[in-house]
C-alpha positions, 0 to 999 in steps of 0.5 A: 499499499502506498503511504499518504503522509501529511506535508509536515512529515514529507519535509522530515522524510526528505531531510532523512532522505538528504542525510542518510543517502546521503546527498545533497539538497541541491543534488535532491532537487535536481533528482525532483526536477527530472523526474518532473521534466521527463513526465513533462516532455512525455506529455508536451512537445516543443510546439508549446510554449512554456511560462514557468513561475517561480517562487522563492522558496524550495518549490522555486528551486524546483522550477528553475531546476526545471526551467534550465532542463527544459531550455537545455532541451530546446523548449521554448521557455520564459522564466519569471521568479517572483521575489518581492522580498528580495530573498530567496532559499538557498536552493532557489538562488543556486538554481537561478544562477545556474539557469542563467549560465546558459545562453538564450535564457528569457528570466525576469526576477520580479521584485516590484511591479509586474507586467504579466505576459499574455498567455494563450491556449497554446501556452504551458504554464508551469505553476512552481510559487509554492509547494507543499509547505504552505500553511496560510492562504496566499495573500497580496501579489501572490493571490493575484498571481493565482487570479491572473493564472487562473483567468488565462487559457493556457494550460497549467501544470503544478509542480508537486501541489498547485500553489495555494493548496493545503495538503490536508485540511483547506477549511480555513483556506482562501480557495479563491487565491488557489491556482487551478492546475490541469495536472499536478505532478506531485513528488514522493507521495500522493497529497490527502487533499488530492482525493477530496472532490472539492478540489479537484478543480485545482489539481486536476489530474495528477500523478506521483513522481517517484523521487527516491525517497529513503525506503527505510524512512517510508517503511518506519514512518506510521501513515494513518491514510493509505492508497490501495494497489491490486497487489495488496488485494490479489494476495488476500483471496483464499485458494479453493481446494478441488475437493470443496463444495459449497457449504464451505464458502458460506450461507449469505442472507440477504434482506433486500427489497420491497414493491418497485424496488426489487431490482436492487434485491436481484443485482445485490444478490447476483454481485453475492454470489458472483463474488464467491459465496456458497450459498445465498437466501435472499429474504423478500416480502411476498410481492418478490417471490416471482421476480426473484425466482425467474431473474435469479434462480441460482438464489433460495428465497426466504418470504416476509410475511408482509406482500410489500416490505421488510417487516420480520427477520427469518431464522439467522442461526443457519447463515455465516453472513448477512447484509440488509438495505438495497430497496428495502424502504423505510416504513415504521415496520421495516425499522422495527425489524431492523431493530431486532435483526441488530439485537438479535444477529450476533455477528458482523453485518453489512448495512447500506441503503435503507439500513442507513437510512432507518438508523439515521431516522432512529439514531439509538439503533446505532448502539446496537450495530455488532461490532465489526459490521460494514457500514457502506454510506455515500457522502449524504447518507453519513451526514444524515447518521451524524451531522451536515459537514461542509467539506470533505476533509471534516466528513473523513474525519468524523467518519474515522471517529465513528469507525472507532467509537462503533467499531466498525468499518465505514465505506464512504463511497466516492471518486476515492472510496475511503475505507475506514476501519476501527483502528483509525486507519483509513485506505482509499481505493485508487480505482473506478470512474465516473460511469459507476455513478449510476443506479444500483452500483451501491447494491452490487458493492453490498453484494460483493461485501456479502459474498466475501463476508460469507466465505469467512474473509475477515470484515475489514478485508472483505470491505478493502477487498471488496471495495477494490473488486468492485471499482476494477469491475467498473472499470472493466465494464467502462472500458468496454461499455464507455463511462456513460453507457454502463449500467450496474449490471454490466459491473456485475458481468465483470466481476469474474474477469476481475477474480480471473485478473487477480489469480 
């Protein structure tokens, strides 16, 4: 897994690398600049005119080194060093002098008045004003620079982080003073702020560049936040014995559906068996009997006494895992049945959709959630469970606190779904696509999680692996159908390919 460090911690990692590799600070800057330029020239040819804005600190040192390398590679480059205090960091000063040694350099050091160049759609701006160490909003001339860049037509590439953006918490930032990048090439590690939807207009596409941070300090330094990779998930799946039978792979119970919402039950049921559960019983109201038996004959049925909605719980003793919520509705009787289920189930449960909404309406149910259960809210559902949140950082913090308080796993769904486990760790999923923002996608995820739980995977493992499997299947579905055309059933149809890919 890739660790996501706070920006203050990254400074410590860099300093350790400089001391213990050992490498000089200026050579470490050079290494970062080389990695940036390699990626930049891969994306932008020499037909582009490059305008580089450098600040007076270490991000400016990177920018000036990048300017020199692009000039040496015969790119058309204009470089502006914004230095109103007439003071540069040591590395920035060294790289300014190195740049000025070159012939045909277009360079301006701005100490007082600045008449900025007119930018066109064919120009590329490299933003090197400020890096990830910034801890207060841009002001005065720097804020004006950000506004100027944002209102021009040129494409913008940020060095490490868009100038003005804080690496984690931007609640007290002035977002109108943050540079809006189309591409951010960040050094060493992802920044937490990149994973929040409200920051996407500033970060744009982002990519991590490996600048050789010392592996010992990376291994020794703990991080609350982690990014899940394919190798982290592929290794967790159990091999199947040749003489295995369906009873070995668990008997799942899915409580889902109500009149006019039986599709949720069908999709979740299909995803459950497609994820490896040996047996599945779906508890549905009587109106769902013909639908389920026709649409998905592989599932067994448990019929509620009510013809319209979930109102009683079945005998739970034979089931190895339980999920409840997709399409069950929010009637009073359903809430009462959910309360009874939570009181008696005696094992972790997957709680989704209307189950979460019922708990939001009756928060006394939160104390009944079995430990190590998995909750799968989208942001608004989580807000209903807890409180309204103004931004994603605050919501993520509260989701992590919620997971620790109730000793559950919270799967906070989104572009980078966050799996908050009871220990306080938060694991982000790094795959998936906007095509998954379609009706029924969450029901499919519930089925995947239930299928893994039924087979005996630990709840935290099931949540981490299930989210990744679901998102990877979504990527395969998008590649086949397109993001616009894909539907939730397409995700189910790709689950087998995902498991085969992992093997």
